[in-house]
NUGU-531524 format. One record per atom (N, C-alpha, C, O, CB): atom name; residue number from 1; chain; x, y, z. Coordinates in nm, 4 decimals, decimal comma, always signed. Glycine has a CB too. Layout:
% NUGU-531524
+------+-----+-------+----------+----------+----------+
| atom |  nr | kette |        u |        v |        w |
+------+-----+-------+----------+----------+----------+
|   CA | NUM |     A |        X |        Y |        Z |
...
+------+-----+-------+----------+----------+----------+
This chain:
% NUGU-531524
+------+-----+-------+----------+----------+----------+
| atom |  nr | kette |        u |        v |        w |
+------+-----+-------+----------+----------+----------+
|    N |   1 |     A |  -2,3932 |  +1,9187 |  -3,3080 |
|   CA |   1 |     A |  -2,3478 |  +1,7863 |  -3,3418 |
|    C |   1 |     A |  -2,2023 |  +1,7675 |  -3,2982 |
|    O |   1 |     A |  -2,1664 |  +1,6641 |  -3,2418 |
|   CB |   1 |     A |  -2,3633 |  +1,7615 |  -3,4920 |
|    N |   2 |     A |  -2,1192 |  +1,8683 |  -3,3249 |
|   CA |   2 |     A |  -1,9786 |  +1,8559 |  -3,2859 |
|    C |   2 |     A |  -1,9646 |  +1,8553 |  -3,1336 |
|    O |   2 |     A |  -1,8730 |  +1,7941 |  -3,0787 |
|   CB |   2 |     A |  -1,8955 |  +1,9707 |  -3,3466 |
|    N |   3 |     A |  -2,0578 |  +1,9250 |  -3,0659 |
|   CA |   3 |     A |  -2,0549 |  +1,9250 |  -2,9192 |
|    C |   3 |     A |  -2,0758 |  +1,7839 |  -2,8645 |
|    O |   3 |     A |  -2,0156 |  +1,7447 |  -2,7646 |
|   CB |   3 |     A |  -2,1626 |  +2,0201 |  -2,8631 |
|    N |   4 |     A |  -2,1615 |  +1,7095 |  -2,9316 |
|   CA |   4 |     A |  -2,1886 |  +1,5722 |  -2,8886 |
|    C |   4 |     A |  -2,0617 |  +1,4872 |  -2,9015 |
|    O |   4 |     A |  -2,0299 |  +1,4092 |  -2,8118 |
|   CB |   4 |     A |  -2,3044 |  +1,5104 |  -2,9720 |
|    N |   5 |     A |  -1,9904 |  +1,5020 |  -3,0113 |
|   CA |   5 |     A |  -1,8670 |  +1,4252 |  -3,0304 |
|    C |   5 |     A |  -1,7608 |  +1,4649 |  -2,9282 |
|    O |   5 |     A |  -1,6893 |  +1,3797 |  -2,8755 |
|   CB |   5 |     A |  -1,8131 |  +1,4455 |  -3,1725 |
|    N |   6 |     A |  -1,7513 |  +1,5929 |  -2,9013 |
|   CA |   6 |     A |  -1,6552 |  +1,6408 |  -2,8013 |
|    C |   6 |     A |  -1,6914 |  +1,5845 |  -2,6638 |
|    O |   6 |     A |  -1,6051 |  +1,5370 |  -2,5899 |
|   CB |   6 |     A |  -1,6522 |  +1,7966 |  -2,7973 |
|    N |   7 |     A |  -1,8209 |  +1,5908 |  -2,6312 |
|   CA |   7 |     A |  -1,8660 |  +1,5390 |  -2,5020 |
|    C |   7 |     A |  -1,8371 |  +1,3898 |  -2,4906 |
|    O |   7 |     A |  -1,7853 |  +1,3447 |  -2,3884 |
|   CB |   7 |     A |  -2,0161 |  +1,5655 |  -2,4828 |
|    N |   8 |     A |  -1,8696 |  +1,3132 |  -2,5931 |
|   CA |   8 |     A |  -1,8462 |  +1,1686 |  -2,5900 |
|    C |   8 |     A |  -1,6967 |  +1,1370 |  -2,5828 |
|    O |   8 |     A |  -1,6561 |  +1,0437 |  -2,5136 |
|   CB |   8 |     A |  -1,9082 |  +1,1019 |  -2,7137 |
|    N |   9 |     A |  -1,6161 |  +1,2140 |  -2,6535 |
|   CA |   9 |     A |  -1,4708 |  +1,1937 |  -2,6487 |
|    C |   9 |     A |  -1,4148 |  +1,2220 |  -2,5103 |
|    O |   9 |     A |  -1,3342 |  +1,1451 |  -2,4578 |
|   CB |   9 |     A |  -1,4014 |  +1,2826 |  -2,7515 |
|    N |  10 |     A |  -1,4583 |  +1,3335 |  -2,4514 |
|   CA |  10 |     A |  -1,4119 |  +1,3661 |  -2,3161 |
|    C |  10 |     A |  -1,4621 |  +1,2649 |  -2,2141 |
|    O |  10 |     A |  -1,3904 |  +1,2300 |  -2,1203 |
|   CB |  10 |     A |  -1,4576 |  +1,5065 |  -2,2765 |
|    N |  11 |     A |  -1,5847 |  +1,2180 |  -2,2320 |
|   CA |  11 |     A |  -1,6396 |  +1,1167 |  -2,1427 |
|    C |  11 |     A |  -1,5563 |  +0,9885 |  -2,1498 |
|    O |  11 |     A |  -1,5259 |  +0,9275 |  -2,0473 |
|   CB |  11 |     A |  -1,7868 |  +1,0874 |  -2,1784 |
|    N |  12 |     A |  -1,5203 |  +0,9487 |  -2,2706 |
|   CA |  12 |     A |  -1,4371 |  +0,8300 |  -2,2904 |
|    C |  12 |     A |  -1,3013 |  +0,8462 |  -2,2210 |
|    O |  12 |     A |  -1,2549 |  +0,7557 |  -2,1515 |
|   CB |  12 |     A |  -1,4171 |  +0,8031 |  -2,4412 |
|    N |  13 |     A |  -1,2391 |  +0,9614 |  -2,2406 |
|   CA |  13 |     A |  -1,1079 |  +0,9871 |  -2,1799 |
|    C |  13 |     A |  -1,1175 |  +0,9886 |  -2,0277 |
|    O |  13 |     A |  -1,0344 |  +0,9282 |  -1,9600 |
|   CB |  13 |     A |  -1,0504 |  +1,1206 |  -2,2304 |
|    N |  14 |     A |  -1,2173 |  +1,0566 |  -1,9737 |
|   CA |  14 |     A |  -1,2315 |  +1,0671 |  -1,8279 |
|    C |  14 |     A |  -1,2646 |  +0,9322 |  -1,7654 |
|    O |  14 |     A |  -1,2222 |  +0,9030 |  -1,6536 |
|   CB |  14 |     A |  -1,3402 |  +1,1690 |  -1,7921 |
|    N |  15 |     A |  -1,3393 |  +0,8512 |  -1,8366 |
|   CA |  15 |     A |  -1,3748 |  +0,7184 |  -1,7862 |
|    C |  15 |     A |  -1,2483 |  +0,6365 |  -1,7629 |
|    O |  15 |     A |  -1,2302 |  +0,5801 |  -1,6550 |
|   CB |  15 |     A |  -1,4695 |  +0,6454 |  -1,8849 |
|    N |  16 |     A |  -1,1624 |  +0,6294 |  -1,8612 |
|   CA |  16 |     A |  -1,0405 |  +0,5499 |  -1,8475 |
|    C |  16 |     A |  -0,9381 |  +0,6160 |  -1,7563 |
|    O |  16 |     A |  -0,8613 |  +0,5465 |  -1,6897 |
|   CB |  16 |     A |  -0,9791 |  +0,5257 |  -1,9833 |
|    N |  17 |     A |  -0,9357 |  +0,7476 |  -1,7521 |
|   CA |  17 |     A |  -0,8463 |  +0,8171 |  -1,6590 |
|    C |  17 |     A |  -0,8863 |  +0,7844 |  -1,5154 |
|    O |  17 |     A |  -0,7999 |  +0,7638 |  -1,4302 |
|   CB |  17 |     A |  -0,8497 |  +0,9707 |  -1,6830 |
|    N |  18 |     A |  -1,0159 |  +0,7797 |  -1,4882 |
|   CA |  18 |     A |  -1,0643 |  +0,7440 |  -1,3553 |
|    C |  18 |     A |  -1,0301 |  +0,6009 |  -1,3192 |
|    O |  18 |     A |  -0,9938 |  +0,5726 |  -1,2050 |
|   CB |  18 |     A |  -1,2136 |  +0,7645 |  -1,3467 |
|    N |  19 |     A |  -1,0413 |  +0,5106 |  -1,4150 |
|   CA |  19 |     A |  -1,0074 |  +0,3704 |  -1,3891 |
|    C |  19 |     A |  -0,8584 |  +0,3544 |  -1,3597 |
|    O |  19 |     A |  -0,8201 |  +0,2783 |  -1,2709 |
|   CB |  19 |     A |  -1,0472 |  +0,2827 |  -1,5088 |
|    N |  20 |     A |  -0,7755 |  +0,4253 |  -1,4335 |
|   CA |  20 |     A |  -0,6308 |  +0,4191 |  -1,4096 |
|    C |  20 |     A |  -0,5977 |  +0,4784 |  -1,2733 |
|    O |  20 |     A |  -0,5148 |  +0,4238 |  -1,2005 |
|   CB |  20 |     A |  -0,5532 |  +0,4939 |  -1,5210 |
|    N |  21 |     A |  -0,6612 |  +0,5886 |  -1,2383 |
|   CA |  21 |     A |  -0,6382 |  +0,6515 |  -1,1088 |
|    C |  21 |     A |  -0,6794 |  +0,5582 |  -0,9953 |
|    O |  21 |     A |  -0,6076 |  +0,5460 |  -0,8961 |
|   CB |  21 |     A |  -0,7149 |  +0,7840 |  -1,0992 |
|    N |  22 |     A |  -0,7937 |  +0,4928 |  -1,0090 |
|   CA |  22 |     A |  -0,8397 |  +0,3985 |  -0,9067 |
|    C |  22 |     A |  -0,7421 |  +0,2826 |  -0,8924 |
|    O |  22 |     A |  -0,7104 |  +0,2408 |  -0,7811 |
|   CB |  22 |     A |  -0,9800 |  +0,3457 |  -0,9409 |
|    N |  23 |     A |  -0,6951 |  +0,2312 |  -1,0041 |
|   CA |  23 |     A |  -0,5999 |  +0,1205 |  -1,0006 |
|    C |  23 |     A |  -0,4713 |  +0,1644 |  -0,9295 |
|    O |  23 |     A |  -0,4155 |  +0,0891 |  -0,8497 |
|   CB |  23 |     A |  -0,5686 |  +0,0708 |  -1,1443 |
|    N |  24 |     A |  -0,4251 |  +0,2853 |  -0,9584 |
|   CA |  24 |     A |  -0,3017 |  +0,3350 |  -0,8976 |
|    C |  24 |     A |  -0,3184 |  +0,3494 |  -0,7460 |
|    O |  24 |     A |  -0,2268 |  +0,3157 |  -0,6710 |
|   CB |  24 |     A |  -0,2614 |  +0,4703 |  -0,9601 |
|    N |  25 |     A |  -0,4333 |  +0,3987 |  -0,6999 |
|   CA |  25 |     A |  -0,4568 |  +0,4119 |  -0,5562 |
|    C |  25 |     A |  -0,4599 |  +0,2757 |  -0,4888 |
|    O |  25 |     A |  -0,4026 |  +0,2587 |  -0,3812 |
|   CB |  25 |     A |  -0,5877 |  +0,4865 |  -0,5299 |
|    N |  26 |     A |  -0,5259 |  +0,1786 |  -0,5504 |
|   CA |  26 |     A |  -0,5306 |  +0,0441 |  -0,4924 |
|    C |  26 |     A |  -0,3913 |  -0,0173 |  -0,4853 |
|    O |  26 |     A |  -0,3557 |  -0,0801 |  -0,3856 |
|   CB |  26 |     A |  -0,6239 |  -0,0464 |  -0,5741 |
|    N |  27 |     A |  -0,3136 |  +0,0007 |  -0,5898 |
|   CA |  27 |     A |  -0,1769 |  -0,0525 |  -0,5932 |
|    C |  27 |     A |  -0,0920 |  +0,0149 |  -0,4855 |
|    O |  27 |     A |  -0,0148 |  -0,0515 |  -0,4163 |
|   CB |  27 |     A |  -0,1132 |  -0,0316 |  -0,7334 |
|    N |  28 |     A |  -0,1064 |  +0,1456 |  -0,4714 |
|   CA |  28 |     A |  -0,0312 |  +0,2201 |  -0,3711 |
|    C |  28 |     A |  -0,0680 |  +0,1733 |  -0,2304 |
|    O |  28 |     A |  +0,0194 |  +0,1562 |  -0,1454 |
|   CB |  28 |     A |  -0,0570 |  +0,3709 |  -0,3857 |
|    N |  29 |     A |  -0,1971 |  +0,1528 |  -0,2060 |
|   CA |  29 |     A |  -0,2425 |  +0,1056 |  -0,0749 |
|    C |  29 |     A |  -0,1875 |  -0,0335 |  -0,0462 |
|    O |  29 |     A |  -0,1495 |  -0,0631 |  +0,0671 |
|   CB |  29 |     A |  -0,3963 |  +0,1044 |  -0,0680 |
|    N |  30 |     A |  -0,1831 |  -0,1181 |  -0,1471 |
|   CA |  30 |     A |  -0,1295 |  -0,2538 |  -0,1302 |
|    C |  30 |     A |  +0,0197 |  -0,2486 |  -0,0954 |
|    O |  30 |     A |  +0,0659 |  -0,3233 |  -0,0091 |
|   CB |  30 |     A |  -0,1516 |  -0,3375 |  -0,2591 |
|    N |  31 |     A |  +0,0939 |  -0,1619 |  -0,1612 |
|   CA |  31 |     A |  +0,2369 |  -0,1465 |  -0,1331 |
|    C |  31 |     A |  +0,2570 |  -0,0976 |  +0,0102 |
|    O |  31 |     A |  +0,3421 |  -0,1499 |  +0,0821 |
|   CB |  31 |     A |  +0,3024 |  -0,0483 |  -0,2335 |
|    N |  32 |     A |  +0,1789 |  +0,0026 |  +0,0521 |
|   CA |  32 |     A |  +0,1912 |  +0,0547 |  +0,1885 |
|    C |  32 |     A |  +0,1561 |  -0,0517 |  +0,2919 |
|    O |  32 |     A |  +0,2235 |  -0,0642 |  +0,3941 |
|   CB |  32 |     A |  +0,1012 |  +0,1771 |  +0,2071 |
|    N |  33 |     A |  +0,0500 |  -0,1287 |  +0,2650 |
|   CA |  33 |     A |  +0,0101 |  -0,2354 |  +0,3569 |
|    C |  33 |     A |  +0,1213 |  -0,3387 |  +0,3708 |
|    O |  33 |     A |  +0,1485 |  -0,3861 |  +0,4812 |
|   CB |  33 |     A |  -0,1193 |  -0,3029 |  +0,3084 |
|    N |  34 |     A |  +0,1855 |  -0,3738 |  +0,2602 |
|   CA |  34 |     A |  +0,2954 |  -0,4698 |  +0,2627 |
|    C |  34 |     A |  +0,4126 |  -0,4160 |  +0,3446 |
|    O |  34 |     A |  +0,4713 |  -0,4888 |  +0,4246 |
|   CB |  34 |     A |  +0,3411 |  -0,5027 |  +0,1196 |
|    N |  35 |     A |  +0,4465 |  -0,2890 |  +0,3247 |
|   CA |  35 |     A |  +0,5552 |  -0,2283 |  +0,4018 |
|    C |  35 |     A |  +0,5226 |  -0,2259 |  +0,5504 |
|    O |  35 |     A |  +0,6099 |  -0,2516 |  +0,6333 |
|   CB |  35 |     A |  +0,5830 |  -0,0863 |  +0,3523 |
|    N |  36 |     A |  +0,3969 |  -0,1951 |  +0,5850 |
|   CA |  36 |     A |  +0,3568 |  -0,1927 |  +0,7259 |
|    C |  36 |     A |  +0,3636 |  -0,3320 |  +0,7867 |
|    O |  36 |     A |  +0,4052 |  -0,3472 |  +0,9016 |
|   CB |  36 |     A |  +0,2151 |  -0,1359 |  +0,7407 |
|    N |  37 |     A |  +0,3233 |  -0,4343 |  +0,7111 |
|   CA |  37 |     A |  +0,3301 |  -0,5716 |  +0,7609 |
|    C |  37 |     A |  +0,4747 |  -0,6130 |  +0,7870 |
|    O |  37 |     A |  +0,5046 |  -0,6759 |  +0,8885 |
|   CB |  37 |     A |  +0,2647 |  -0,6681 |  +0,6611 |
|    N |  38 |     A |  +0,5628 |  -0,5778 |  +0,6960 |
|   CA |  38 |     A |  +0,7047 |  -0,6112 |  +0,7128 |
|    C |  38 |     A |  +0,7615 |  -0,5401 |  +0,8349 |
|    O |  38 |     A |  +0,8357 |  -0,5998 |  +0,9130 |
|   CB |  38 |     A |  +0,7853 |  -0,5731 |  +0,5864 |
|    N |  39 |     A |  +0,7268 |  -0,4122 |  +0,8517 |
|   CA |  39 |     A |  +0,7763 |  -0,3362 |  +0,9667 |
|    C |  39 |     A |  +0,7217 |  -0,3942 |  +1,0975 |
|    O |  39 |     A |  +0,7939 |  -0,4007 |  +1,1969 |
|   CB |  39 |     A |  +0,7371 |  -0,1873 |  +0,9539 |
|    N |  40 |     A |  +0,5959 |  -0,4361 |  +1,0982 |
|   CA |  40 |     A |  +0,5364 |  -0,4930 |  +1,2192 |
|    C |  40 |     A |  +0,6031 |  -0,6257 |  +1,2545 |
|    O |  40 |     A |  +0,6312 |  -0,6519 |  +1,3714 |
|   CB |  40 |     A |  +0,3846 |  -0,5129 |  +1,2008 |
|    N |  41 |     A |  +0,6281 |  -0,7084 |  +1,1549 |
|   CA |  41 |     A |  +0,6956 |  -0,8367 |  +1,1797 |
|    C |  41 |     A |  +0,8371 |  -0,8145 |  +1,2313 |
|    O |  41 |     A |  +0,8832 |  -0,8857 |  +1,3205 |
|   CB |  41 |     A |  +0,6993 |  -0,9217 |  +1,0514 |
|    N |  42 |     A |  +0,9060 |  -0,7153 |  +1,1747 |
|   CA |  42 |     A |  +1,0421 |  -0,6848 |  +1,2195 |
|    C |  42 |     A |  +1,0407 |  -0,6360 |  +1,3645 |
|    O |  42 |     A |  +1,1272 |  -0,6737 |  +1,4435 |
|   CB |  42 |     A |  +1,1071 |  -0,5785 |  +1,1277 |
|    N |  43 |     A |  +0,9440 |  -0,5535 |  +1,3991 |
|   CA |  43 |     A |  +0,9325 |  -0,5036 |  +1,5357 |
|    C |  43 |     A |  +0,9069 |  -0,6180 |  +1,6335 |
|    O |  43 |     A |  +0,9688 |  -0,6239 |  +1,7398 |
|   CB |  43 |     A |  +0,8202 |  -0,3998 |  +1,5453 |
|    N |  44 |     A |  +0,8172 |  -0,7076 |  +1,5984 |
|   CA |  44 |     A |  +0,7885 |  -0,8230 |  +1,6845 |
|    C |  44 |     A |  +0,9126 |  -0,9092 |  +1,7001 |
|    O |  44 |     A |  +0,9444 |  -0,9521 |  +1,8110 |
|   CB |  44 |     A |  +0,6723 |  -0,9068 |  +1,6270 |
|    N |  45 |     A |  +0,9828 |  -0,9351 |  +1,5914 |
|   CA |  45 |     A |  +1,1044 |  -1,0161 |  +1,5957 |
|    C |  45 |     A |  +1,2115 |  -0,9501 |  +1,6827 |
|    O |  45 |     A |  +1,2797 |  -1,0178 |  +1,7597 |
|   CB |  45 |     A |  +1,1583 |  -1,0389 |  +1,4538 |
|    N |  46 |     A |  +1,2263 |  -0,8175 |  +1,6705 |
|   CA |  46 |     A |  +1,3234 |  -0,7454 |  +1,7525 |
|    C |  46 |     A |  +1,2877 |  -0,7522 |  +1,9008 |
|    O |  46 |     A |  +1,3758 |  -0,7674 |  +1,9854 |
|   CB |  46 |     A |  +1,3323 |  -0,5998 |  +1,7077 |
|    N |  47 |     A |  +1,1585 |  -0,7411 |  +1,9324 |
|   CA |  47 |     A |  +1,1155 |  -0,7505 |  +2,0717 |
|    C |  47 |     A |  +1,1407 |  -0,8901 |  +2,1276 |
|    O |  47 |     A |  +1,1850 |  -0,9048 |  +2,2415 |
|   CB |  47 |     A |  +0,9670 |  -0,7148 |  +2,0842 |
|    N |  48 |     A |  +1,1123 |  -0,9933 |  +2,0467 |
|   CA |  48 |     A |  +1,1379 |  -1,1298 |  +2,0909 |
|    C |  48 |     A |  +1,2876 |  -1,1515 |  +2,1138 |
|    O |  48 |     A |  +1,3273 |  -1,2149 |  +2,2116 |
|   CB |  48 |     A |  +1,0841 |  -1,2307 |  +1,9878 |
|    N |  49 |     A |  +1,3698 |  -1,0991 |  +2,0241 |
|   CA |  49 |     A |  +1,5153 |  -1,1126 |  +2,0399 |
|    C |  49 |     A |  +1,5637 |  -1,0398 |  +2,1657 |
|    O |  49 |     A |  +1,6488 |  -1,0912 |  +2,2383 |
|   CB |  49 |     A |  +1,5884 |  -1,0574 |  +1,9153 |
|    N |  50 |     A |  +1,5107 |  -0,9227 |  +2,1908 |
|   CA |  50 |     A |  +1,5480 |  -0,8455 |  +2,3089 |
|    C |  50 |     A |  +1,5089 |  -0,9210 |  +2,4363 |
|    O |  50 |     A |  +1,5864 |  -0,9279 |  +2,5317 |
|   CB |  50 |     A |  +1,4811 |  -0,7062 |  +2,3059 |
|    N |  51 |     A |  +1,3883 |  -0,9772 |  +2,4367 |
|   CA |  51 |     A |  +1,3435 |  -1,0554 |  +2,5522 |
|    C |  51 |     A |  +1,4319 |  -1,1783 |  +2,5738 |
|    O |  51 |     A |  +1,4651 |  -1,2126 |  +2,6873 |
|   CB |  51 |     A |  +1,1972 |  -1,0986 |  +2,5338 |
|    N |  52 |     A |  +1,4689 |  -1,2427 |  +2,4664 |
|   CA |  52 |     A |  +1,5540 |  -1,3609 |  +2,4751 |
|    C |  52 |     A |  +1,6922 |  -1,3242 |  +2,5314 |
|    O |  52 |     A |  +1,7475 |  -1,3960 |  +2,6148 |
|   CB |  52 |     A |  +1,5684 |  -1,4269 |  +2,3362 |
|    N |  53 |     A |  +1,7462 |  -1,2122 |  +2,4847 |
|   CA |  53 |     A |  +1,8764 |  -1,1680 |  +2,5363 |
|    C |  53 |     A |  +1,8684 |  -1,1340 |  +2,6855 |
|    O |  53 |     A |  +1,9599 |  -1,1658 |  +2,7615 |
|   CB |  53 |     A |  +1,9266 |  -1,0456 |  +2,4570 |
|    N |  54 |     A |  +1,7608 |  -1,0706 |  +2,7265 |
|   CA |  54 |     A |  +1,7433 |  -1,0401 |  +2,8697 |
|    C |  54 |     A |  +1,7359 |  -1,1679 |  +2,9524 |
|    O |  54 |     A |  +1,7915 |  -1,1756 |  +3,0620 |
|   CB |  54 |     A |  +1,6161 |  -0,9561 |  +2,8919 |
|    N |  55 |     A |  +1,6668 |  -1,2675 |  +2,8988 |
|   CA |  55 |     A |  +1,6565 |  -1,3959 |  +2,9693 |
|    C |  55 |     A |  +1,7944 |  -1,4622 |  +2,9793 |
|    O |  55 |     A |  +1,8288 |  -1,5191 |  +3,0830 |
|   CB |  55 |     A |  +1,5564 |  -1,4902 |  +2,8967 |
|    N |  56 |     A |  +1,8717 |  -1,4549 |  +2,8732 |
|   CA |  56 |     A |  +2,0067 |  -1,5119 |  +2,8774 |
|    C |  56 |     A |  +2,0950 |  -1,4388 |  +2,9769 |
|    O |  56 |     A |  +2,1730 |  -1,5024 |  +3,0477 |
|   CB |  56 |     A |  +2,0703 |  -1,5077 |  +2,7392 |
|    N |  57 |     A |  +2,0847 |  -1,3084 |  +2,9838 |
|   CA |  57 |     A |  +2,1638 |  -1,2293 |  +3,0781 |
|    C |  57 |     A |  +2,1305 |  -1,2689 |  +3,2215 |
|    O |  57 |     A |  +2,2196 |  -1,2773 |  +3,3061 |
|   CB |  57 |     A |  +2,1388 |  -1,0787 |  +3,0570 |
|    N |  58 |     A |  +2,0016 |  -1,2932 |  +3,2492 |
|   CA |  58 |     A |  +1,9623 |  -1,3333 |  +3,3837 |
|    C |  58 |     A |  +2,0167 |  -1,4703 |  +3,4203 |
|    O |  58 |     A |  +2,0517 |  -1,4941 |  +3,5359 |
|   CB |  58 |     A |  +1,8116 |  -1,3330 |  +3,3962 |
|    N |  59 |     A |  +2,0242 |  -1,5599 |  +3,3241 |
|   CA |  59 |     A |  +2,0730 |  -1,6955 |  +3,3488 |
|    C |  59 |     A |  +2,2239 |  -1,6987 |  +3,3667 |
|    O |  59 |     A |  +2,2766 |  -1,7838 |  +3,4384 |
|   CB |  59 |     A |  +2,0329 |  -1,7874 |  +3,2347 |
|    N |  60 |     A |  +2,2927 |  -1,6069 |  +3,3023 |
|   CA |  60 |     A |  +2,4386 |  -1,6053 |  +3,3115 |
|    C |  60 |     A |  +2,4770 |  -1,5141 |  +3,4228 |
|    O |  60 |     A |  +2,5958 |  -1,4964 |  +3,4499 |
|   CB |  60 |     A |  +2,5045 |  -1,5611 |  +3,1794 |
+------+-----+-------+----------+----------+----------+
């Protein structure tokens, strides 16, 4: 009988621990995706600025 209570208690704990772990992984992935998007936009902006400067140098 006590084994059943121990099993149910551990099952309850593991269930919520798994849900918290899943939430943390999703949140971490979202943060990484946001950082990658920002870095990609910055890279594109830097390339556009570099191209614009080269065009200005050719005109002057």
